[in-house]
Short mmCIF file of the C-alpha atoms (twelve columns), coordinates in Angstrom:
data_MODEL
# 
_entry.id   MODEL 
# 
loop_
_atom_site.group_PDB 
_atom_site.id 
_atom_site.type_symbol 
_atom_site.label_atom_id 
_atom_site.label_alt_id 
_atom_site.label_comp_id 
_atom_site.label_asym_id 
_atom_site.label_seq_id 
_atom_site.Cartn_x 
_atom_site.Cartn_y 
_atom_site.Cartn_z 
_atom_site.pdbx_PDB_model_num 
ATOM 1  C CA . UNK A 1  -3.645 26.967  -23.650 1 
ATOM 2  C CA . UNK A 2  -4.804 26.388  -20.398 1 
ATOM 3  C CA . UNK A 3  -7.226 23.666  -21.459 1 
ATOM 4  C CA . UNK A 4  -4.302 22.242  -23.955 1 
ATOM 5  C CA . UNK A 5  -2.278 21.584  -21.313 1 
ATOM 6  C CA . UNK A 6  -4.958 20.073  -19.269 1 
ATOM 7  C CA . UNK A 7  -6.186 17.491  -22.284 1 
ATOM 8  C CA . UNK A 8  -1.954 16.474  -22.543 1 
ATOM 9  C CA . UNK A 9  -1.803 15.908  -18.639 1 
ATOM 10 C CA . UNK A 10 -4.686 13.371  -19.451 1 
ATOM 11 C CA . UNK A 11 -2.867 11.793  -21.849 1 
ATOM 12 C CA . UNK A 12 0.246  11.023  -19.275 1 
ATOM 13 C CA . UNK A 13 -2.100 9.145   -16.763 1 
ATOM 14 C CA . UNK A 14 -1.411 5.150   -17.688 1 
ATOM 15 C CA . UNK A 15 -4.491 3.547   -18.481 1 
ATOM 16 C CA . UNK A 16 -5.718 -0.537  -16.584 1 
ATOM 17 C CA . UNK A 17 -2.459 -2.427  -17.439 1 
ATOM 18 C CA . UNK A 18 -3.641 -5.022  -16.606 1 
ATOM 19 C CA . UNK A 19 -1.300 -5.746  -13.645 1 
ATOM 20 C CA . UNK A 20 -2.230 -7.947  -11.163 1 
ATOM 21 C CA . UNK A 21 -1.854 -6.307  -7.404  1 
ATOM 22 C CA . UNK A 22 -2.734 -9.582  -5.673  1 
ATOM 23 C CA . UNK A 23 0.478  -10.724 -4.605  1 
ATOM 24 C CA . UNK A 24 1.708  -7.244  -3.389  1 
ATOM 25 C CA . UNK A 25 -1.525 -6.509  -1.239  1 
ATOM 26 C CA . UNK A 26 -0.749 -10.412 0.048   1 
ATOM 27 C CA . UNK A 27 2.420  -9.444  1.291   1 
ATOM 28 C CA . UNK A 28 1.203  -5.722  2.386   1 
ATOM 29 C CA . UNK A 29 -1.078 -7.717  5.084   1 
ATOM 30 C CA . UNK A 30 1.442  -9.975  5.584   1 
ATOM 31 C CA . UNK A 31 3.817  -7.435  6.848   1 
ATOM 32 C CA . UNK A 32 1.468  -5.525  8.892   1 
ATOM 33 C CA . UNK A 33 0.236  -8.473  10.481  1 
ATOM 34 C CA . UNK A 34 3.735  -9.350  11.677  1 
ATOM 35 C CA . UNK A 35 3.998  -5.866  13.002  1 
ATOM 36 C CA . UNK A 36 0.857  -6.006  14.945  1 
ATOM 37 C CA . UNK A 37 1.803  -9.511  16.422  1 
ATOM 38 C CA . UNK A 38 5.258  -8.450  17.158  1 
ATOM 39 C CA . UNK A 39 3.830  -5.021  19.032  1 
ATOM 40 C CA . UNK A 40 1.330  -7.423  20.752  1 
ATOM 41 C CA . UNK A 41 3.604  -9.203  21.917  1 
ATOM 42 C CA . UNK A 42 6.669  -6.933  23.316  1 
ATOM 43 C CA . UNK A 43 3.878  -5.128  24.814  1 
ATOM 44 C CA . UNK A 44 2.415  -8.020  26.407  1 
ATOM 45 C CA . UNK A 45 5.706  -8.713  27.667  1 
ATOM 46 C CA . UNK A 46 6.244  -5.250  29.068  1 
ATOM 47 C CA . UNK A 47 2.871  -6.341  31.349  1 
ATOM 48 C CA . UNK A 48 3.936  -9.073  32.424  1 
ATOM 49 C CA . UNK A 49 6.847  -7.786  34.200  1 
# 
């Protein structure tokens, strides 16, 4: 029974559907860059005072 359960759970895993995630990757990189630049700006402002 556990073997059948394992095989049926494999069927639920979607195969590569051809979704292009480059836009998502670029958005995440831009957001990360913005957070890092903001943090550095605030840190440098803290050091200058």
